[in-house]
DOMITOR-562874 format. One record per residue (C-alpha): y, z, x; residue in three letters. Coordinates in steps of 0.25 Angstrom, whole numbers, padded with zeros to 4 digits, always signed. Layout:
residues N
YZXALA ...
END
This chain:
residues 352
-0220+0027+0026UNK -0207+0033+0022UNK -0200+0042+0032UNK -0198+0056+0026UNK -0185+0063+0029UNK -0188+0077+0031UNK -0174+0082+0034UNK -0162+0077+0026UNK -0149+0080+0032UNK -0136+0074+0037UNK -0132+0082+0049UNK -0121+0072+0054UNK -0113+0070+0042UNK -0098+0070+0047UNK -0086+0076+0040UNK -0081+0063+0035UNK -0095+0058+0030UNK -0096+0059+0015UNK -0110+0056+0013UNK -0122+0054+0022UNK -0135+0047+0017UNK -0149+0051+0021UNK -0155+0042+0024UNK -0144+0033+0028UNK -0150+0021+0020UNK -0162+0020+0010UNK -0169+0032+0004UNK -0174+0044+0011UNK -0189+0049+0010UNK -0189+0064+0006UNK -0200+0073+0002UNK -0203+0088-0002UNK -0199+0097+0010UNK -0188+0088+0016UNK -0176+0096+0021UNK -0162+0093+0016UNK -0151+0099+0026UNK -0137+0100+0020UNK -0125+0104+0028UNK -0114+0113+0023UNK -0105+0102+0021UNK -0115+0093+0014UNK -0122+0091+0001UNK -0135+0082+0000UNK -0138+0074-0012UNK -0151+0067-0014UNK -0150+0053-0021UNK -0160+0044-0026UNK -0160+0032-0036UNK -0144+0033-0038UNK -0145+0048-0042UNK -0142+0061-0035UNK -0154+0070-0035UNK -0151+0083-0029UNK -0140+0089-0021UNK -0142+0099-0009UNK -0131+0108-0004UNK -0130+0114+0011UNK -0143+0119+0017UNK -0157+0115+0019UNK -0165+0111+0007UNK -0180+0107+0006UNK -0184+0096-0004UNK -0193+0104-0014UNK -0197+0103-0028UNK -0191+0116-0031UNK -0176+0115-0026UNK -0172+0100-0029UNK -0173+0098-0044UNK -0169+0083-0045UNK -0177+0079-0033UNK -0189+0088-0038UNK -0189+0079-0051UNK -0190+0067-0041UNK -0201+0073-0033UNK -0209+0076-0045UNK -0209+0061-0049UNK -0212+0058-0034UNK -0224+0068-0033UNK -0229+0063-0046UNK -0231+0049-0040UNK -0238+0055-0028UNK -0226+0054-0018UNK -0220+0066-0010UNK -0208+0058-0005UNK -0195+0054-0013UNK -0184+0045-0008UNK -0169+0048-0009UNK -0156+0048-0002UNK -0148+0060+0002UNK -0133+0060+0003UNK -0126+0071+0011UNK -0113+0073+0005UNK -0102+0079+0014UNK -0095+0090+0006UNK -0083+0092+0016UNK -0069+0089+0011UNK -0065+0076+0016UNK -0050+0077+0021UNK -0040+0066+0024UNK -0047+0055+0017UNK -0038+0042+0018UNK -0035+0033+0007UNK -0026+0021+0007UNK -0023+0008+0000UNK -0030-0004+0006UNK -0021-0014+0000UNK -0006-0011-0005UNK -0005-0007-0020UNK +0005-0014-0029UNK +0013-0004-0038UNK +0025-0006-0048UNK +0037+0001-0043UNK +0049+0006-0051UNK +0059+0003-0040UNK +0053-0009-0032UNK +0046-0016-0043UNK +0032-0018-0036UNK +0027-0011-0023UNK +0015-0013-0015UNK +0011+0000-0008UNK +0000+0006+0002UNK -0004+0020+0000UNK -0012+0030+0009UNK -0016+0044+0009UNK -0028+0054+0010UNK -0037+0063+0002UNK -0047+0074+0003UNK -0060+0075-0005UNK -0073+0082-0006UNK -0086+0079-0012UNK -0088+0089-0024UNK -0100+0083-0031UNK -0110+0078-0020UNK -0120+0073-0030UNK -0110+0066-0039UNK -0104+0060-0026UNK -0117+0054-0021UNK -0120+0049-0035UNK -0107+0042-0037UNK -0103+0038-0024UNK -0117+0035-0018UNK -0125+0032-0030UNK -0114+0024-0038UNK -0105+0018-0028UNK -0116+0017-0017UNK -0107+0023-0006UNK -0111+0034+0004UNK -0103+0030+0016UNK -0090+0037+0018UNK -0082+0025+0020UNK -0087+0019+0007UNK -0084+0032+0000UNK -0070+0033+0006UNK -0067+0018+0002UNK -0072+0021-0013UNK -0063+0033-0014UNK -0051+0026-0008UNK -0052+0016-0019UNK -0052+0026-0029UNK -0040+0033-0023UNK -0032+0020-0022UNK -0035+0016-0036UNK -0030+0030-0041UNK -0018+0030-0032UNK -0013+0016-0037UNK -0014+0021-0051UNK -0006+0034-0048UNK +0005+0026-0040UNK +0006+0015-0051UNK +0007+0025-0062UNK +0017+0034-0055UNK +0029+0025-0057UNK +0034+0031-0044UNK +0042+0021-0035UNK +0037+0018-0021UNK +0050+0023-0015UNK +0047+0037-0022UNK +0032+0038-0019UNK +0033+0047-0006UNK +0039+0058-0014UNK +0028+0057-0024UNK +0016+0057-0015UNK +0011+0071-0019UNK +0012+0068-0034UNK +0005+0055-0032UNK -0006+0061-0023UNK -0009+0072-0034UNK -0009+0061-0045UNK -0019+0052-0037UNK -0028+0064-0034UNK -0028+0068-0049UNK -0032+0053-0052UNK -0043+0053-0041UNK -0049+0067-0044UNK -0058+0062-0056UNK -0062+0049-0048UNK -0067+0058-0036UNK -0073+0068-0044UNK -0081+0057-0051UNK -0089+0055-0038UNK -0090+0069-0034UNK -0078+0070-0025UNK -0066+0081-0026UNK -0053+0075-0022UNK -0046+0086-0014UNK -0033+0080-0009UNK -0025+0066-0011UNK -0013+0062-0003UNK -0004+0050-0003UNK +0001+0049+0011UNK +0009+0035+0011UNK +0013+0024+0002UNK +0019+0013+0009UNK +0024-0001+0004UNK +0019-0014+0009UNK +0028-0023+0017UNK +0033-0031+0005UNK +0036-0018-0003UNK +0043-0012+0009UNK +0052-0025+0010UNK +0056-0024-0004UNK +0059-0009-0002UNK +0068-0012+0010UNK +0075-0023+0002UNK +0078-0014-0009UNK +0084-0003+0000UNK +0093-0014+0007UNK +0100-0017-0006UNK +0100-0003-0012UNK +0115-0002-0013UNK +0114-0014-0023UNK +0103-0009-0032UNK +0100-0019-0043UNK +0091-0030-0044UNK +0101-0041-0045UNK +0109-0036-0033UNK +0095-0035-0026UNK +0092-0050-0028UNK +0106-0053-0023UNK +0104-0045-0011UNK +0091-0052-0007UNK +0098-0066-0010UNK +0110-0062-0001UNK +0100-0057+0010UNK +0093-0070+0009UNK +0106-0078+0011UNK +0110-0070+0023UNK +0096-0073+0030UNK +0098-0088+0027UNK +0112-0088+0033UNK +0107-0081+0045UNK +0095-0090+0047UNK +0104-0103+0045UNK +0116-0099+0053UNK +0109-0099+0067UNK +0110-0112+0075UNK +0119-0121+0067UNK +0133-0123+0061UNK +0126-0127+0048UNK +0119-0113+0048UNK +0133-0107+0050UNK +0138-0114+0037UNK +0125-0109+0030UNK +0127-0095+0035UNK +0142-0095+0030UNK +0137-0100+0016UNK +0126-0090+0016UNK +0136-0079+0020UNK +0145-0082+0009UNK +0133-0082-0001UNK +0129-0069+0005UNK +0142-0063+0003UNK +0143-0067-0011UNK +0130-0062-0015UNK +0132-0048-0008UNK +0146-0047-0015UNK +0140-0050-0028UNK +0129-0039-0026UNK +0139-0029-0021UNK +0148-0031-0033UNK +0137-0029-0043UNK +0133-0016-0035UNK +0147-0011-0036UNK +0148-0015-0051UNK +0135-0006-0053UNK +0142+0006-0047UNK +0136+0005-0033UNK +0144+0005-0021UNK +0140-0005-0010UNK +0139+0000+0004UNK +0153-0002+0011UNK +0151-0013+0022UNK +0158-0012+0035UNK +0170-0022+0036UNK +0166-0035+0044UNK +0175-0045+0051UNK +0177-0058+0044UNK +0170-0070+0051UNK +0179-0078+0060UNK +0182-0092+0054UNK +0178-0103+0065UNK +0188-0113+0069UNK +0178-0125+0067UNK +0171-0125+0054UNK +0160-0132+0047UNK +0162-0137+0033UNK +0155-0125+0027UNK +0163-0116+0035UNK +0176-0123+0031UNK +0172-0123+0017UNK +0170-0108+0018UNK +0183-0106+0025UNK +0190-0115+0014UNK +0182-0108+0003UNK +0177-0122-0003UNK +0164-0129-0003UNK +0159-0136+0009UNK +0159-0149+0001UNK +0174-0147-0001UNK +0177-0146+0014UNK +0169-0159+0017UNK +0176-0167+0006UNK +0189-0163+0012UNK +0185-0167+0025UNK +0180-0181+0020UNK +0193-0183+0012UNK +0201-0181+0025UNK +0208-0168+0020UNK +0201-0159+0030UNK +0200-0163+0044UNK +0186-0160+0050UNK +0178-0165+0062UNK +0165-0171+0059UNK +0154-0168+0070UNK +0141-0175+0067UNK +0139-0173+0052UNK +0147-0160+0051UNK +0162-0157+0050UNK +0169-0147+0058UNK +0183-0142+0053UNK +0193-0133+0061UNK +0198-0120+0054UNK +0212-0125+0057UNK +0210-0138+0049UNK +0206-0129+0037UNK +0218-0120+0038UNK +0227-0132+0039UNK +0220-0138+0027UNK +0221-0126+0018UNK +0236-0124+0022UNK +0237-0139+0018UNK 
END
């Protein structure tokens, strides 16, 4: 035998619960005379077969054939078949304003940027809303979407927000570096885009705020690199800057623990100086003033040199130095498979 629900209410609906379903699962069995108790912050919506039947405002209501038109039509059909019980679900909709609702991008979004080319960003914010049409809300969210738990409804609304937010940011043409100064304008644009989407499911969007837009690690690295070469400013110089920094890193890694590494470090240092000198020359030709570097002392010339160091000292190739040694024109001491040359020998050779 069906269990008749005589009192229909949701006394424990919390301030953050958007909807409470009675009964929690399945359909309830109601009859003429059942009492519906609705609190001040609630609206009760009877729902059956995918359709909202009637809406009850705050107060105590008795189900009768006199005061509930749509349910009355249902009851007439039920009574015609000899029954006095009808089945339905009742959704108690919370009519409070929901404040500080959080939204955020679950994954970074990729946008075209006029300064950086392409950026990947995360965005976070909050919004406030209020259910404006309980019957439409129950029909669209519960009936169409099949959602009635608050977490499910929040996830659905966040998806709508992220979609509209991405659209507004992508069409704004604002560089990521300028976004913080545009949060108010962008928030207003997102709210305007979302107003119709929320109204279509019976919700009034009260406020919408962007709190933070932050880059991913890769995008932040690109921003830091661009800031590092800001005094140069053009793409060709930027690529030269990156090549010079890579050479410097290679020289530092190769110069530890071996004399051969020292030779590599010297060669890389020469290449680094040439690249940076070319970049600075181009910057000056474009009317930009490079930062003034503090004078540094010239490195001391070692008394005993490798063939690479001797070549740099004589400003010739290392192959030329080796050829002079093998021809007997330049005195050197062979240790293992490598030559060592005294600075005094090189000075005498040059005086010749």
